[in-house]
N, CA, C and O atoms as a Tinker XYZ file with bonds, in Angstrom:
   352  protein
     1  N    -99.462000   54.733000 -128.794000    73     2
     2  CA  -100.821000   54.490000 -128.324000    64     1     3
     3  C   -101.552000   53.612000 -129.336000    63     2     4     5
     4  O   -101.410000   53.782000 -130.547000    81     3
     5  N   -102.326000   52.684000 -128.820000    73     3     6
     6  CA  -103.186000   51.849000 -129.664000    64     5     7
     7  C   -104.622000   52.071000 -129.210000    63     6     8     9
     8  O   -104.888000   52.280000 -128.026000    81     7
     9  N   -105.539000   52.022000 -130.162000    73     7    10
    10  CA  -106.960000   52.160000 -129.809000    64     9    11
    11  C   -107.782000   51.227000 -130.685000    63    10    12    13
    12  O   -107.387000   50.866000 -131.794000    81    11
    13  N   -108.921000   50.853000 -130.157000    73    11    14
    14  CA  -109.796000   49.932000 -130.880000    64    13    15
    15  C   -111.233000   50.173000 -130.442000    63    14    16    17
    16  O   -111.494000   50.473000 -129.277000    81    15
    17  N   -112.160000   50.040000 -131.383000    73    15    18
    18  CA  -113.592000   50.191000 -131.098000    64    17    19
    19  C   -114.197000   48.833000 -130.765000    63    18    20    21
    20  O   -113.821000   47.809000 -131.335000    81    19
    21  N   -115.134000   48.849000 -129.835000    73    19    22
    22  CA  -115.839000   47.638000 -129.416000    64    21    23
    23  C   -117.307000   47.957000 -129.200000    63    22    24    25
    24  O   -117.683000   49.107000 -128.976000    81    23
    25  N   -118.130000   46.921000 -129.272000    73    23    26
    26  CA  -119.535000   47.012000 -128.856000    64    25    27
    27  C   -119.690000   46.063000 -127.678000    63    26    28    29
    28  O   -119.322000   44.892000 -127.768000    81    27
    29  N   -120.230000   46.562000 -126.581000    73    27    30
    30  CA  -120.421000   45.751000 -125.378000    64    29    31
    31  C   -121.529000   44.742000 -125.646000    63    30    32    33
    32  O   -122.643000   45.117000 -126.013000    81    31
    33  N   -121.217000   43.449000 -125.459000    73    31    34
    34  CA  -122.134000   42.364000 -125.798000    64    33    35
    35  C   -122.897000   41.784000 -124.607000    63    34    36    37
    36  O   -124.039000   41.352000 -124.760000    81    35
    37  N   -122.278000   41.770000 -123.423000    73    35    38
    38  CA  -122.949000   41.094000 -122.307000    64    37    39
    39  C   -124.218000   41.842000 -121.909000    63    38    40    41
    40  O   -124.255000   43.072000 -121.909000    81    39
    41  N   -125.248000   41.087000 -121.573000    73    39    42
    42  CA  -126.599000   41.620000 -121.393000    64    41    43
    43  C   -126.722000   42.736000 -120.364000    63    42    44    45
    44  O   -127.539000   43.642000 -120.528000    81    43
    45  N   -125.923000   42.680000 -119.312000    73    43    46
    46  CA  -126.028000   43.674000 -118.246000    64    45    47
    47  C   -125.035000   44.830000 -118.412000    63    46    48    49
    48  O   -124.977000   45.719000 -117.563000    81    47
    49  N   -124.262000   44.824000 -119.490000    73    47    50
    50  CA  -123.285000   45.891000 -119.694000    64    49    51
    51  C   -122.137000   45.775000 -118.704000    63    50    52    53
    52  O   -121.868000   44.697000 -118.175000    81    51
    53  N   -121.464000   46.889000 -118.457000    73    51    54
    54  CA  -120.335000   46.882000 -117.524000    64    53    55
    55  C   -120.820000   47.161000 -116.107000    63    54    56    57
    56  O   -120.543000   48.217000 -115.537000    81    55
    57  N   -121.546000   46.201000 -115.549000    73    55    58
    58  CA  -121.985000   46.307000 -114.156000    64    57    59
    59  C   -120.826000   45.858000 -113.260000    63    58    60    61
    60  O   -119.707000   45.687000 -113.743000    81    59
    61  N   -121.075000   45.671000 -111.991000    73    59    62
    62  CA  -120.008000   45.441000 -111.010000    64    61    63
    63  C   -119.072000   44.275000 -111.352000    63    62    64    65
    64  O   -117.853000   44.443000 -111.321000    81    63
    65  N   -119.615000   43.106000 -111.673000    73    63    66
    66  CA  -118.751000   41.948000 -111.897000    64    65    67
    67  C   -117.830000   42.125000 -113.094000    63    66    68    69
    68  O   -116.619000   41.966000 -112.938000    81    67
    69  N   -118.347000   42.453000 -114.302000    73    67    70
    70  CA  -117.420000   42.614000 -115.426000    64    69    71
    71  C   -116.481000   43.809000 -115.251000    63    70    72    73
    72  O   -115.344000   43.776000 -115.720000    81    71
    73  N   -116.946000   44.853000 -114.586000    73    71    74
    74  CA  -116.065000   45.999000 -114.327000    64    73    75
    75  C   -114.911000   45.562000 -113.434000    63    74    76    77
    76  O   -113.771000   45.975000 -113.647000    81    75
    77  N   -115.197000   44.729000 -112.436000    73    75    78
    78  CA  -114.156000   44.216000 -111.557000    64    77    79
    79  C   -113.188000   43.312000 -112.314000    63    78    80    81
    80  O   -111.977000   43.402000 -112.117000    81    79
    81  N   -113.706000   42.447000 -113.173000    73    79    82
    82  CA  -112.856000   41.576000 -113.994000    64    81    83
    83  C   -111.938000   42.435000 -114.864000    63    82    84    85
    84  O   -110.744000   42.159000 -114.979000    81    83
    85  N   -112.501000   43.470000 -115.471000    73    83    86
    86  CA  -111.752000   44.362000 -116.344000    64    85    87
    87  C   -110.621000   45.060000 -115.583000    63    86    88    89
    88  O   -109.465000   45.017000 -116.002000    81    87
    89  N   -110.961000   45.699000 -114.469000    73    87    90
    90  CA  -109.973000   46.451000 -113.686000    64    89    91
    91  C   -108.891000   45.529000 -113.137000    63    90    92    93
    92  O   -107.709000   45.870000 -113.175000    81    91
    93  N   -109.280000   44.372000 -112.632000    73    91    94
    94  CA  -108.307000   43.420000 -112.099000    64    93    95
    95  C   -107.318000   42.999000 -113.188000    63    94    96    97
    96  O   -106.116000   42.905000 -112.937000    81    95
    97  N   -107.820000   42.749000 -114.377000    73    95    98
    98  CA  -106.946000   42.349000 -115.486000    64    97    99
    99  C   -106.027000   43.487000 -115.929000    63    98   100   101
   100  O   -104.871000   43.247000 -116.276000    81    99
   101  N   -106.523000   44.707000 -115.921000    73    99   102
   102  CA  -105.747000   45.835000 -116.444000    64   101   103
   103  C   -104.696000   46.367000 -115.470000    63   102   104   105
   104  O   -103.688000   46.932000 -115.896000    81   103
   105  N   -104.920000   46.191000 -114.173000    73   103   106
   106  CA  -103.970000   46.748000 -113.205000    64   105   107
   107  C   -102.624000   46.039000 -113.213000    63   106   108   109
   108  O   -101.659000   46.561000 -112.654000    81   107
   109  N   -102.532000   44.875000 -113.824000    73   107   110
   110  CA  -101.237000   44.190000 -113.885000    64   109   111
   111  C   -100.322000   44.772000 -114.968000    63   110   112   113
   112  O    -99.146000   44.419000 -115.050000    81   111
   113  N   -100.870000   45.660000 -115.791000    73   111   114
   114  CA  -100.081000   46.289000 -116.852000    64   113   115
   115  C    -99.569000   47.658000 -116.417000    63   114   116   117
   116  O   -100.196000   48.355000 -115.620000    81   115
   117  N    -98.413000   48.021000 -116.963000    73   115   118
   118  CA   -97.834000   49.338000 -116.698000    64   117   119
   119  C    -98.552000   50.444000 -117.469000    63   118   120   121
   120  O    -98.667000   51.573000 -116.994000    81   119
   121  N    -99.027000   50.107000 -118.650000    73   119   122
   122  CA   -99.650000   51.098000 -119.534000    64   121   123
   123  C   -100.905000   51.700000 -118.920000    63   122   124   125
   124  O   -101.532000   51.123000 -118.032000    81   123
   125  N   -101.248000   52.879000 -119.423000    73   123   126
   126  CA  -102.504000   53.516000 -119.037000    64   125   127
   127  C   -103.596000   53.027000 -119.986000    63   126   128   129
   128  O   -103.324000   52.669000 -121.132000    81   127
   129  N   -104.829000   53.018000 -119.495000    73   127   130
   130  CA  -105.962000   52.603000 -120.326000    64   129   131
   131  C   -107.139000   53.533000 -120.071000    63   130   132   133
   132  O   -107.453000   53.874000 -118.931000    81   131
   133  N   -107.777000   53.930000 -121.160000    73   131   134
   134  CA  -108.948000   54.790000 -121.075000    64   133   135
   135  C   -110.042000   54.243000 -121.966000    63   134   136   137
   136  O   -109.775000   53.664000 -123.019000    81   135
   137  N   -111.284000   54.433000 -121.529000    73   135   138
   138  CA  -112.461000   54.045000 -122.306000    64   137   139
   139  C   -113.170000   55.328000 -122.704000    63   138   140   141
   140  O   -113.542000   56.127000 -121.845000    81   139
   141  N   -113.358000   55.527000 -124.004000    73   139   142
   142  CA  -114.102000   56.678000 -124.507000    64   141   143
   143  C   -115.556000   56.237000 -124.675000    63   142   144   145
   144  O   -115.851000   55.295000 -125.411000    81   143
   145  N   -116.455000   56.933000 -123.981000    73   143   146
   146  CA  -117.878000   56.599000 -124.082000    64   145   147
   147  C   -118.708000   57.805000 -123.694000    63   146   148   149
   148  O   -118.459000   58.443000 -122.671000    81   147
   149  N   -119.686000   58.109000 -124.508000    73   147   150
   150  CA  -120.617000   59.195000 -124.202000    64   149   151
   151  C   -119.947000   60.539000 -123.993000    63   150   152   153
   152  O   -120.379000   61.336000 -123.160000    81   151
   153  N   -118.892000   60.789000 -124.750000    73   151   154
   154  CA  -118.186000   62.053000 -124.626000    64   153   155
   155  C   -117.272000   62.134000 -123.410000    63   154   156   157
   156  O   -116.729000   63.197000 -123.110000    81   155
   157  N   -117.101000   61.017000 -122.711000    73   155   158
   158  CA  -116.257000   60.979000 -121.521000    64   157   159
   159  C   -115.030000   60.122000 -121.779000    63   158   160   161
   160  O   -115.060000   59.209000 -122.605000    81   159
   161  N   -113.953000   60.420000 -121.072000    73   159   162
   162  CA  -112.743000   59.611000 -121.096000    64   161   163
   163  C   -112.621000   58.990000 -119.707000    63   162   164   165
   164  O   -112.329000   59.683000 -118.732000    81   163
   165  N   -112.847000   57.682000 -119.628000    73   163   166
   166  CA  -112.954000   56.967000 -118.360000    64   165   167
   167  C   -111.661000   56.202000 -118.088000    63   166   168   169
   168  O   -111.157000   55.494000 -118.960000    81   167
   169  N   -111.132000   56.348000 -116.880000    73   167   170
   170  CA  -109.937000   55.618000 -116.474000    64   169   171
   171  C   -110.281000   54.128000 -116.372000    63   170   172   173
   172  O   -111.113000   53.735000 -115.553000    81   171
   173  N   -109.646000   53.309000 -117.196000    73   171   174
   174  CA  -109.936000   51.881000 -117.247000    64   173   175
   175  C   -109.360000   51.080000 -116.100000    63   174   176   177
   176  O   -109.551000   49.865000 -116.042000    81   175
   177  N   -108.653000   51.739000 -115.177000    73   175   178
   178  CA  -108.130000   51.053000 -114.002000    64   177   179
   179  C   -108.889000   51.468000 -112.737000    63   178   180   181
   180  O   -108.459000   51.169000 -111.624000    81   179
   181  N   -110.019000   52.158000 -112.916000    73   179   182
   182  CA  -110.835000   52.604000 -111.781000    64   181   183
   183  C   -112.234000   52.002000 -111.879000    63   182   184   185
   184  O   -113.017000   52.363000 -112.758000    81   183
   185  N   -112.536000   51.084000 -110.968000    73   183   186
   186  CA  -113.848000   50.441000 -110.998000    64   185   187
   187  C   -114.962000   51.467000 -110.792000    63   186   188   189
   188  O   -116.025000   51.355000 -111.402000    81   187
   189  N   -114.729000   52.456000 -109.946000    73   187   190
   190  CA  -115.759000   53.475000 -109.698000    64   189   191
   191  C   -116.028000   54.307000 -110.953000    63   190   192   193
   192  O   -117.179000   54.621000 -111.258000    81   191
   193  N   -114.967000   54.663000 -111.679000    73   191   194
   194  CA  -115.153000   55.443000 -112.904000    64   193   195
   195  C   -115.881000   54.631000 -113.968000    63   194   196   197
   196  O   -116.730000   55.163000 -114.683000    81   195
   197  N   -115.554000   53.354000 -114.073000    73   195   198
   198  CA  -116.235000   52.499000 -115.060000    64   197   199
   199  C   -117.705000   52.361000 -114.706000    63   198   200   201
   200  O   -118.566000   52.481000 -115.578000    81   199
   201  N   -118.005000   52.108000 -113.434000    73   199   202
   202  CA  -119.397000   51.980000 -112.998000    64   201   203
   203  C   -120.164000   53.279000 -113.254000    63   202   204   205
   204  O   -121.316000   53.246000 -113.685000    81   203
   205  N   -119.529000   54.410000 -112.992000    73   203   206
   206  CA  -120.176000   55.715000 -113.190000    64   205   207
   207  C   -120.420000   56.007000 -114.663000    63   206   208   209
   208  O   -121.248000   56.855000 -114.996000    81   207
   209  N   -119.705000   55.313000 -115.555000    73   207   210
   210  CA  -119.865000   55.527000 -116.994000    64   209   211
   211  C   -121.181000   54.998000 -117.538000    63   210   212   213
   212  O   -121.587000   55.378000 -118.637000    81   211
   213  N   -121.861000   54.125000 -116.789000    73   211   214
   214  CA  -123.156000   53.548000 -117.206000    64   213   215
   215  C   -123.098000   52.959000 -118.612000    63   214   216   217
   216  O   -123.927000   53.284000 -119.463000    81   215
   217  N   -122.127000   52.103000 -118.846000    73   215   218
   218  CA  -121.938000   51.481000 -120.162000    64   217   219
   219  C   -122.822000   50.242000 -120.232000    63   218   220   221
   220  O   -122.583000   49.256000 -119.535000    81   219
   221  N   -123.833000   50.303000 -121.072000    73   219   222
   222  CA  -124.841000   49.251000 -121.167000    64   221   223
   223  C   -124.604000   48.340000 -122.369000    63   222   224   225
   224  O   -123.771000   48.636000 -123.226000    81   223
   225  N   -125.335000   47.245000 -122.425000    73   223   226
   226  CA  -125.280000   46.330000 -123.559000    64   225   227
   227  C   -125.592000   47.085000 -124.850000    63   226   228   229
   228  O   -126.535000   47.874000 -124.903000    81   227
   229  N   -124.802000   46.842000 -125.877000    73   227   230
   230  CA  -125.001000   47.510000 -127.158000    64   229   231
   231  C   -124.252000   48.821000 -127.279000    63   230   232   233
   232  O   -124.233000   49.418000 -128.356000    81   231
   233  N   -123.632000   49.287000 -126.197000    73   231   234
   234  CA  -122.882000   50.545000 -126.237000    64   233   235
   235  C   -121.618000   50.386000 -127.076000    63   234   236   237
   236  O   -120.920000   49.376000 -126.987000    81   235
   237  N   -121.339000   51.394000 -127.887000    73   235   238
   238  CA  -120.098000   51.435000 -128.653000    64   237   239
   239  C   -119.082000   52.248000 -127.872000    63   238   240   241
   240  O   -119.344000   53.387000 -127.487000    81   239
   241  N   -117.909000   51.644000 -127.640000    73   239   242
   242  CA  -116.852000   52.308000 -126.893000    64   241   243
   243  C   -115.559000   52.265000 -127.703000    63   242   244   245
   244  O   -115.425000   51.473000 -128.636000    81   243
   245  N   -114.617000   53.118000 -127.339000    73   243   246
   246  CA  -113.268000   53.072000 -127.890000    64   245   247
   247  C   -112.329000   52.920000 -126.708000    63   246   248   249
   248  O   -112.388000   53.696000 -125.754000    81   247
   249  N   -111.460000   51.915000 -126.775000    73   247   250
   250  CA  -110.474000   51.692000 -125.721000    64   249   251
   251  C   -109.117000   52.152000 -126.239000    63   250   252   253
   252  O   -108.709000   51.808000 -127.348000    81   251
   253  N   -108.424000   52.940000 -125.410000    73   251   254
   254  CA  -107.087000   53.441000 -125.748000    64   253   255
   255  C   -106.102000   52.936000 -124.711000    63   254   256   257
   256  O   -106.343000   53.055000 -123.510000    81   255
   257  N   -104.996000   52.374000 -125.171000    73   255   258
   258  CA  -103.926000   51.918000 -124.281000    64   257   259
   259  C   -102.653000   52.647000 -124.686000    63   258   260   261
   260  O   -102.358000   52.784000 -125.873000    81   259
   261  N   -101.903000   53.113000 -123.695000    73   259   262
   262  CA  -100.661000   53.812000 -123.989000    64   261   263
   263  C    -99.617000   53.470000 -122.942000    63   262   264   265
   264  O    -99.833000   53.649000 -121.744000    81   263
   265  N    -98.473000   52.971000 -123.420000    73   263   266
   266  CA   -97.383000   52.645000 -122.520000    64   265   267
   267  C    -96.547000   51.505000 -123.053000    63   266   268   269
   268  O    -96.737000   51.064000 -124.187000    81   267
   269  N    -95.619000   51.023000 -122.240000    73   267   270
   270  CA   -94.654000   50.027000 -122.704000    64   269   271
   271  C    -95.247000   48.662000 -123.041000    63   270   272   273
   272  O    -94.675000   47.932000 -123.851000    81   271
   273  N    -96.370000   48.304000 -122.444000    73   271   274
   274  CA   -96.991000   46.997000 -122.723000    64   273   275
   275  C    -98.395000   47.160000 -123.313000    63   274   276   277
   276  O    -99.283000   46.340000 -123.075000    81   275
   277  N    -98.575000   48.232000 -124.085000    73   275   278
   278  CA   -99.899000   48.556000 -124.632000    64   277   279
   279  C   -100.459000   47.474000 -125.547000    63   278   280   281
   280  O   -101.666000   47.230000 -125.544000    81   279
   281  N    -99.597000   46.817000 -126.334000    73   279   282
   282  CA  -100.083000   45.781000 -127.262000    64   281   283
   283  C   -100.653000   44.584000 -126.500000    63   282   284   285
   284  O   -101.721000   44.076000 -126.841000    81   283
   285  N    -99.937000   44.139000 -125.473000    73   283   286
   286  CA  -100.414000   43.010000 -124.662000    64   285   287
   287  C   -101.698000   43.388000 -123.929000    63   286   288   289
   288  O   -102.620000   42.580000 -123.813000    81   287
   289  N   -101.746000   44.618000 -123.439000    73   287   290
   290  CA  -102.932000   45.103000 -122.739000    64   289   291
   291  C   -104.137000   45.101000 -123.675000    63   290   292   293
   292  O   -105.212000   44.633000 -123.301000    81   291
   293  N   -103.967000   45.617000 -124.876000    73   291   294
   294  CA  -105.071000   45.667000 -125.842000    64   293   295
   295  C   -105.518000   44.262000 -126.235000    63   294   296   297
   296  O   -106.709000   44.025000 -126.439000    81   295
   297  N   -104.580000   43.335000 -126.340000    73   295   298
   298  CA  -104.939000   41.951000 -126.678000    64   297   299
   299  C   -105.852000   41.365000 -125.600000    63   298   300   301
   300  O   -106.828000   40.682000 -125.909000    81   299
   301  N   -105.526000   41.637000 -124.330000    73   299   302
   302  CA  -106.367000   41.114000 -123.248000    64   301   303
   303  C   -107.712000   41.827000 -123.192000    63   302   304   305
   304  O   -108.733000   41.197000 -122.915000    81   303
   305  N   -107.725000   43.140000 -123.453000    73   303   306
   306  CA  -108.978000   43.899000 -123.510000    64   305   307
   307  C   -109.894000   43.285000 -124.566000    63   306   308   309
   308  O   -111.074000   43.047000 -124.312000    81   307
   309  N   -109.344000   43.033000 -125.745000    73   307   310
   310  CA  -110.130000   42.458000 -126.842000    64   309   311
   311  C   -110.736000   41.127000 -126.440000    63   310   312   313
   312  O   -111.915000   40.868000 -126.683000    81   311
   313  N   -109.921000   40.288000 -125.826000    73   311   314
   314  CA  -110.397000   38.971000 -125.403000    64   313   315
   315  C   -111.525000   39.090000 -124.372000    63   314   316   317
   316  O   -112.534000   38.392000 -124.467000    81   315
   317  N   -111.349000   39.972000 -123.395000    73   315   318
   318  CA  -112.375000   40.151000 -122.359000    64   317   319
   319  C   -113.697000   40.653000 -122.934000    63   318   320   321
   320  O   -114.754000   40.081000 -122.669000    81   319
   321  N   -113.631000   41.720000 -123.719000    73   319   322
   322  CA  -114.854000   42.324000 -124.243000    64   321   323
   323  C   -115.543000   41.393000 -125.236000    63   322   324   325
   324  O   -116.761000   41.223000 -125.183000    81   323
   325  N   -114.777000   40.792000 -126.136000    73   323   326
   326  CA  -115.387000   39.928000 -127.154000    64   325   327
   327  C   -115.975000   38.650000 -126.561000    63   326   328   329
   328  O   -116.865000   38.044000 -127.157000    81   327
   329  N   -115.484000   38.237000 -125.394000    73   327   330
   330  CA  -116.033000   37.049000 -124.733000    64   329   331
   331  C   -117.233000   37.380000 -123.852000    63   330   332   333
   332  O   -117.826000   36.491000 -123.241000    81   331
   333  N   -117.595000   38.681000 -123.789000    73   331   334
   334  CA  -118.698000   39.102000 -122.929000    64   333   335
   335  C   -118.350000   38.960000 -121.458000    63   334   336   337
   336  O   -119.227000   38.766000 -120.617000    81   335
   337  N   -117.045000   39.059000 -121.151000    73   335   338
   338  CA  -116.546000   38.947000 -119.780000    64   337   339
   339  C   -116.929000   37.611000 -119.152000    63   338   340   341
   340  O   -117.080000   37.511000 -117.935000    81   339
   341  N   -117.084000   36.581000 -119.992000    73   339   342
   342  CA  -117.416000   35.247000 -119.484000    64   341   343
   343  C   -118.840000   35.101000 -118.999000    63   342   344   345
   344  O   -119.166000   34.116000 -118.336000    81   343
   345  N   -119.696000   36.055000 -119.314000    73   343   346
   346  CA  -121.087000   35.990000 -118.827000    64   345   347
   347  C   -122.040000   35.317000 -119.807000    63   346   348   349
   348  O   -123.157000   34.957000 -119.434000    81   347
   349  N   -121.623000   35.147000 -121.026000    73   347   350
   350  CA  -122.546000   34.613000 -122.036000    64   349   351
   351  C   -122.499000   33.096000 -122.065000    63   350   352
   352  O   -123.209000   32.471000 -122.853000    81   351
């Protein structure tokens, strides 16, 4: 398992569009992905769970990836989050 901390940068947080970008990117991987936020463990391949997490701009999250392609998955997660999901 690999994990990494991030701060959400895009102004609207993980609203519908970035949540969709995130889930679409992650579903191509075999590994499981979870987002730790606000005492919750959120399934990173479920758009509804991500939306329900209410992750706003400035929120600190921890992303955990576990499985055969976890390193590649985490690399793409890092790129997506650090780029602000292309919204900036």
